[in-house]
N, C-alpha and C positions, 0 to 999 in steps of 0.2 A: 422257469417262468415265475415260480413262486419267489425265487431269489430277486428276480428283476422287479417284482412288484414291491418287495421289501425295500429295495434301494430307492425306488421312486418315492415312496413314502418318507424315507429318512431325509432325502434331498429336499423335499417340499417343507419338512419341519425346519431344516436348517435355513432355508431361504426366508421363511416367515420370521424366524428368530432374528436374522440379520436385518430384515426390512424394519422390524420393530425396533431394533437398536438404532437404526439410522434415523427413524422418526422421533425416537425419544430424545435424541441429541441435537435436533434441529432447533436453532435459536429463532424464535418468533419476534420479529421487530414490528412494533406498533407505530405506524406513521402518525406523528402528531401534526394535525392541521393547525396552521396559524390562526389565531382568533381573528374574527372579522373586525376590520377597523371601523370605529365609529366616525362617520363623516363629520368634519368640522363644521360649525355653524356657518351658514352662508347668508345670514340676514344682513341687511344694509346697516352701516353705522347710523346711530341715531343722530338726526340733525339737530344742530343747536337752535335754540329759540332765537327769534330776531331780537336785536339789542333794544333796550328801552331808551328811546332817544329823549335827550334833555334840551338839545338845540338842533335847529335846522340850518342848512347852508344853501340857500337859494342863489348866491351870487358867486361868480368865478371871473377870472380875467381871461378874455380871449386874446391870446398872443398873436396868433396868425390863422390863416385858413388856406387850404390846399385842395386842388381839384384831384390830386392823385395822392395815394397814401404814403408813397416813398418819401416825399419831401417833408410830410408831417412827422413821420416816424424818425427821420434823421434829426429834425429839430428837437423833438421830444427827447431823443437820447442825449443831445448836447445840452439842452436846457435843464434836463433832469439831474445833471450833476451839480447844479447850483441851486435849484429850486425844487422843493417837494411840498405837496404832490403836483407834479406835472403829468398831464395825460393827454390822450387824443380822443375827441368825440367824433364819431361818424354820424352826421346828421343830414336828413333830407329836408331841403328847403323848398319843396314843391317846384315851382316853375324855375327857380334858380339852380335846381339840381342838387346833387349830393356833394357835400363838402367834408373835409377832414380838418377839424379845428384842434389846434394845439392850445390847451387850456391850462391855466395854473391856479391853484388855490381853492380853498372852500371858506366862504364868508357868510356870516349871519346877517350882514347888512350892507347896503351899497356904499355907505360912507367909508367903511374899512377897506372895501374893495378898491374903491377909487383912489384912496389915500395910498395904498400899497402899489397900485399900478403906477401912479405918478412918481413915487419914490424909486421904483425899479427903472422907470424910464430915465430919470434923472441920473442914475448910476450906469445907464446904457446896458443894463442886463437884458432888458426887452426893448423892442422897437417903439417908436413913437405912434405906430399905427395900432398898437394894442389898445383894447378898450374893454369896459365893463358894460355889457349889454343888458337886455331885459332878464328877469329871473329865469334861472334854469334849475328848478328845485327838484327835479326827478332824476333818478339813476337806476341802474340795473344792479341789483345786489346779488352776487354769486354765492357768498357765504359769510358766516360770522364766526369769530374765533376768540378764545379767551386769552390767547397769547399774541403779542405783537410779532414775535419771531415766526410763529407758525402762519400768521396772516401774510406776512411779507414773503415767506417761502412759497405759499401758495399763488401769491400775486406774480412772483418771479416765473413760477412754472407756466402760468397762463400767458405771461408775456412772450415766453419762448414759443408759444403756439400762435402767436400773432394776435392775441387778445390783450390789448393794453388796458391794464387795470390800475387802481390806486387804492390806498387804504384810508379809512376814516376811523379815528379813535373816538369811541363813544365813552368809554370809561377805562379803568385800569384792567378790567377783565372782559372788555368787548371791543373787538376790532372788526370792521366790515371791509370785505374786499368787493369793490364796485367797479362799474364800467360807465364812463360818460357822464354828461350833465345835459339834461333835456328840458325843454320849456314846458312839455306836457306829457301825459301818459301815452297818447297816441304815438307821438314821435319816438318815445322810448321803446314802444312795442315793436316798432319796425326792426331795430337793432336786436331786440330780444329774440325775434324769429330766426335771425342769422346766427345767433349764439346757439340756439337749439339745433340748428343744422349741423354744428360742429360738436353736438353732443353735450353742450354746457347748459345746465339749468340756471335760470335767474328769475328774479321777481322785480317788477316795477315798484319802486317805493320812493319816498321822499329822501333827499340827501341829509 
C-alpha cells in the first residue's frame, strides 16, 4: 500500500513537469486587428461662383417650332453640325400650347441677330420662315466652369440625358452651361421645375 502511494506521488510529479514543459513551449500569437479606416470626406464639391457678366444676350434666331420634341431634336442635331450654339427651347405659350423651338445664336442686339438670320437664309442654311422675335433674355444656368473643355463635357453629358444645353463664354476662365432662351422669369421657372424632377439643379438668370 505504501509502495502504491509512493508510485502515485511520483506519477503526479512527472505529469505536472510534462504539463509545464508543454505550456512553456506554447507559442502565443497576438492577433493584430487592422486599424480602423478613416472615412473619406463626403462633403459636396464647392460650387463655383456665378460668372461676372460683361454682356447680355437677349436675342436669338428662332429657326423652327415643333409640337413634338422628336422633330426639334432631329433638326437640332443636323443644324448643330454647322452652327453653334444651336439648342432647343421648350416653351409654354399659354393658349397656343407647349412648343419646342430650335434656336440659334446669342446676340446682344436685334440688328446683329437680324443681319445674321438674313445671311444664313441667303445661304439656305436656315429656312425663310426663321425669324428674330421679341427678346428672350432669360435662361436656366446649370453650372459655370473655368475650362471650356470641362463645360462642353458637362453639356454633352446632359445632352445624353435628354436635356439639351449650350455653352456661353463669358471670359477665358468662365463658361456657363445653360438651357433655353425665355422671355421672362415665370416662363423659365416652368422648365426649371421639370429639370428639378430629373435631379438637375438650375437657376433662372439673364443670358
